[in-house]
C-alpha positions as CSV (number, residue, x, y, z in Angstrom):
1,M,-0.1,0.5,0.1
2,P,1.8,3.4,-0.6
3,R,2.8,5.3,2.0
4,T,0.6,8.9,1.1
5,L,-2.8,6.3,1.0
6,F,-1.9,4.3,4.3
7,S,-1.1,7.8,6.4
8,R,-4.7,8.8,5.2
9,L,-6.6,6.3,6.3
10,R,-4.6,6.5,9.8
11,A,-5.5,10.2,10.0
12,L,-9.4,9.1,9.2
13,L,-9.4,6.2,11.9
14,I,-7.6,8.9,14.4
15,L,-10.5,11.5,13.3
16,L,-13.6,8.9,13.1
17,P,-13.6,9.4,17.0
18,V,-13.1,12.6,17.3
19,F,-16.1,13.2,14.8
20,L,-18.4,10.3,16.8
21,L,-18.2,12.3,20.3
22,T,-18.4,15.8,19.3
23,S,-22.3,14.8,19.5
24,C,-22.1,12.7,22.9
25,S,-23.1,14.5,26.1
26,Q,-23.2,12.9,29.9
27,S,-26.4,11.2,28.7
28,T,-25.8,7.6,28.2
29,D,-28.7,6.7,26.5
30,W,-27.8,7.6,22.9
31,G,-29.3,10.8,23.1
32,F,-32.6,10.3,24.7
33,P,-32.9,10.6,28.6
34,E,-34.5,7.3,30.4
35,G,-37.6,7.1,32.0
36,V,-38.7,10.2,31.4
37,S,-42.2,9.7,30.6
38,S,-43.8,6.1,29.9
39,V,-43.3,6.2,26.3
40,N,-39.4,6.6,26.7
41,D,-39.3,3.0,28.4
42,A,-41.3,1.8,25.9
43,S,-39.7,3.3,22.7
44,L,-35.7,4.1,23.7
45,S,-34.6,0.1,23.3
46,L,-36.4,0.4,20.0
47,W,-34.1,3.8,19.2
48,Q,-31.0,2.4,20.5
49,G,-31.9,-1.2,18.7
50,A,-32.3,0.7,15.1
51,W,-29.3,2.6,16.0
52,I,-27.3,-0.7,16.2
53,A,-28.6,-2.5,13.2
54,A,-27.9,1.1,11.5
55,G,-24.0,1.1,12.5
56,V,-23.6,-3.1,11.7
57,V,-25.1,-2.2,7.9
58,G,-22.8,1.1,8.0
59,V,-19.7,-0.6,8.8
60,F,-20.5,-3.2,6.2
61,T,-21.5,-0.9,3.3
62,L,-18.2,1.0,4.2
63,I,-15.7,-1.9,4.4
64,L,-17.4,-3.4,0.8
65,I,-16.4,0.3,-0.3
66,L,-12.9,0.8,1.0
67,W,-11.6,-3.0,0.4
68,P,-12.1,-2.1,-3.7
69,A,-10.6,1.0,-3.4
70,V,-7.9,0.2,-1.3
71,F,-6.6,-3.8,-2.2
72,H,-7.7,-3.3,-6.2
73,R,-6.5,-0.1,-7.7
74,G,-5.2,0.4,-10.6
75,K,-1.5,-0.4,-11.0
76,K,0.6,1.5,-13.2
77,D,2.0,-1.5,-15.4
78,G,-1.5,-3.6,-14.9
79,P,-3.9,-3.7,-18.1
80,E,-6.1,-0.7,-19.0
81,F,-9.2,-2.0,-17.8
82,P,-9.1,-4.9,-15.0
83,K,-11.1,-7.9,-15.6
84,Q,-14.6,-7.9,-15.7
85,T,-16.8,-9.9,-13.8
86,Q,-20.9,-9.6,-14.2
87,Y,-23.9,-12.0,-12.7
88,N,-22.9,-12.8,-9.1
89,V,-26.3,-14.6,-8.3
90,P,-25.6,-15.9,-5.0
91,V,-24.2,-12.6,-4.0
92,E,-27.1,-10.9,-5.3
93,V,-29.9,-13.3,-3.9
94,A,-27.8,-12.2,-0.5
95,Y,-28.5,-8.1,-1.4
96,T,-31.7,-8.8,-2.0
97,I,-32.9,-11.3,1.1
98,I,-30.2,-9.5,4.0
99,P,-32.3,-6.1,3.4
100,F,-35.5,-7.8,3.1
101,I,-34.9,-9.1,6.8
102,I,-33.4,-6.1,8.5
103,V,-36.9,-4.0,7.2
104,A,-38.9,-7.0,8.6
105,V,-37.4,-6.8,12.0
106,L,-37.7,-3.0,12.2
107,F,-41.2,-3.2,10.7
108,Y,-42.1,-5.7,12.9
109,F,-40.6,-4.1,16.4
110,T,-42.1,-0.5,15.6
111,V,-45.3,-1.8,15.3
112,E,-45.6,-3.7,18.5
113,R,-44.2,-0.4,20.3
114,Q,-46.1,1.9,18.2
115,N,-49.2,-0.2,19.6
116,I,-48.1,0.0,23.1
117,I,-47.2,3.7,23.0
118,T,-50.6,4.7,21.2
119,E,-52.8,2.4,23.5
120,K,-56.2,4.1,25.2
121,T,-57.5,3.3,28.3
122,D,-60.1,4.1,30.6
123,T,-57.6,4.5,34.0
124,Y,-56.0,7.7,32.8
125,A,-56.3,10.3,35.7
126,H,-56.6,13.5,34.1
127,E,-57.1,15.2,30.2
128,I,-55.8,18.1,28.6
129,T,-56.5,19.4,25.2
130,V,-53.7,20.5,23.1
131,E,-54.5,22.8,20.0
132,G,-52.2,23.8,17.4
133,F,-52.6,27.2,15.3
134,Q,-50.4,29.8,13.4
135,W,-48.5,29.7,15.2
136,S,-48.6,28.5,19.2
137,W,-50.5,26.6,21.2
138,Q,-53.5,26.5,23.0
139,F,-53.8,23.8,26.6
140,G,-57.0,23.4,27.7
141,Y,-57.6,21.7,31.3
142,P,-61.4,20.4,31.0
143,E,-61.5,19.3,35.2
144,A,-61.1,23.2,35.7
145,G,-63.9,24.5,33.4
146,E,-64.2,25.1,29.9
147,K,-62.9,28.7,30.2
148,A,-59.5,27.1,31.6
149,V,-57.5,27.1,28.8
150,V,-53.8,28.4,28.7
151,T,-52.9,30.6,24.8
152,G,-49.6,31.2,24.1
153,T,-48.3,33.3,21.3
154,P,-45.1,33.2,19.1
155,T,-43.1,35.5,21.2
156,Q,-44.5,34.0,24.3
157,P,-44.6,30.4,24.2
158,P,-47.2,28.6,26.7
159,T,-46.6,26.4,29.6
160,L,-48.1,22.8,29.5
161,V,-48.2,22.1,33.2
162,V,-48.9,18.1,33.9
163,P,-48.6,16.0,37.1
164,L,-45.5,13.9,37.7
165,G,-46.7,9.8,37.9
166,E,-50.2,10.0,36.7
167,R,-51.7,8.9,33.3
168,V,-53.0,11.9,31.2
169,R,-54.8,11.7,28.2
170,Y,-54.2,14.5,25.3
171,T,-56.8,15.4,23.0
172,I,-55.0,17.1,20.0
173,T,-56.5,19.2,17.5
174,S,-56.0,22.2,14.7
175,N,-57.9,25.2,13.6
176,D,-56.2,25.6,10.4
177,V,-53.2,23.2,9.0
178,V,-51.2,20.4,10.0
179,H,-48.8,20.7,13.1
180,G,-47.0,18.1,15.2
181,F,-47.0,17.9,19.1
182,W,-43.7,17.3,19.8
183,I,-41.7,16.8,23.2
184,P,-38.1,15.2,22.3
185,A,-37.4,14.2,25.8
186,F,-40.6,12.2,26.2
187,M,-40.0,10.4,23.3
188,I,-43.9,11.5,22.2
189,Q,-45.0,13.3,18.6
190,M,-48.3,12.9,17.1
191,Q,-49.8,15.3,14.6
192,N,-52.5,17.9,15.0
193,L,-54.5,17.5,12.0
194,P,-57.2,19.5,10.9
195,G,-60.9,18.3,11.4
196,V,-59.1,15.0,12.7
197,T,-59.3,14.9,16.7
198,N,-56.3,11.9,17.9
199,E,-55.9,10.7,21.2
200,L,-52.4,10.1,23.1
201,E,-52.1,9.1,26.6
202,F,-48.6,8.9,28.7
203,T,-47.3,9.7,31.8
204,A,-44.8,12.0,32.8
205,N,-42.1,10.4,35.3
206,K,-39.6,13.2,36.2
207,L,-40.1,16.5,37.6
208,G,-38.7,19.5,35.7
209,E,-39.0,21.5,32.7
210,Y,-38.7,20.4,29.5
211,P,-38.9,21.9,25.8
212,G,-41.6,21.5,23.2
213,R,-42.2,22.5,19.4
214,C,-43.8,22.1,16.4
215,N,-41.9,19.6,14.4
216,I,-44.0,20.2,10.9
217,L,-43.6,22.8,8.6
218,C,-46.7,25.1,8.8
219,G,-45.9,28.3,7.7
220,R,-43.7,31.6,8.8
221,N,-43.7,31.6,12.0
222,H,-43.3,27.7,12.5
223,S,-39.9,28.4,14.2
224,Q,-41.5,30.1,17.1
225,M,-44.2,27.8,17.9
226,L,-42.7,26.4,20.8
227,F,-44.1,25.8,24.1
228,T,-42.7,24.0,27.8
229,V,-43.6,21.4,29.4
230,K,-43.8,21.8,33.1
231,V,-43.6,18.1,35.1
232,V,-45.0,18.8,38.6
233,T,-46.1,17.4,42.2
234,P,-49.8,15.8,42.0
235,A,-50.4,18.2,44.9
236,Q,-49.1,21.2,42.7
237,Y,-51.1,20.3,40.1
238,D,-54.1,20.0,41.9
239,A,-53.4,23.8,43.2
240,Y,-52.4,24.7,38.9
241,L,-56.1,23.7,38.4
242,E,-57.7,25.9,41.0
243,T,-55.8,28.8,39.8
244,L,-56.9,28.1,36.1
245,K,-60.4,27.8,38.3
246,G,-60.4,31.1,40.1
247,S,-59.0,33.2,36.9
248,N,-62.1,32.0,34.9
249,A,-64.3,32.2,37.3
């Protein structure tokens, strides 16, 4: 192998971990915290497994690319064209079957986890309505009355207050265009569709504040369609509902 080529490959191998580690944080869960919501518990292992599968396929593909580039390079004293080969049936069959198996396995586990995440029950403790509009959010708390709503603006994003450890059903709608109700830390996303009512149930399991946003391009101020999720204790949540009742009395 020429010295210059060897030096380039060695530099690439040295720099590769640097690029991979630049996006790492103190989290050990591959970009998503563990146990923040009931959805995390169901989908985090799927997320990690998908990345493992992608990594294996990526490394194998990289080897297939680099191997001929390094070991089958044209030689100065060699023929103008290397030996040409065609129709390797076993390889072509393998290239067809292996991707099919990978996709089928990922599809199976995705559907399985999706059914768990979108399951509706009769045991939820609270209900909150989530309406998206250009370009903010309105959160309603039916337990505190029909007028108990929190409406945001692009310059003043609203806060979605939810109780710790209690299952909440979210009724998700839109009054204009398609929006995306997304809480990254909770690994939750569901579309707000005009004329369609979607429902989602989950439990918040850690106190704190978490950013939320619209993740579907919905117009000029899409980037300002933000909100904050604030997870509080059940007692604080009950007090918050009483505050909403008082402010709308």
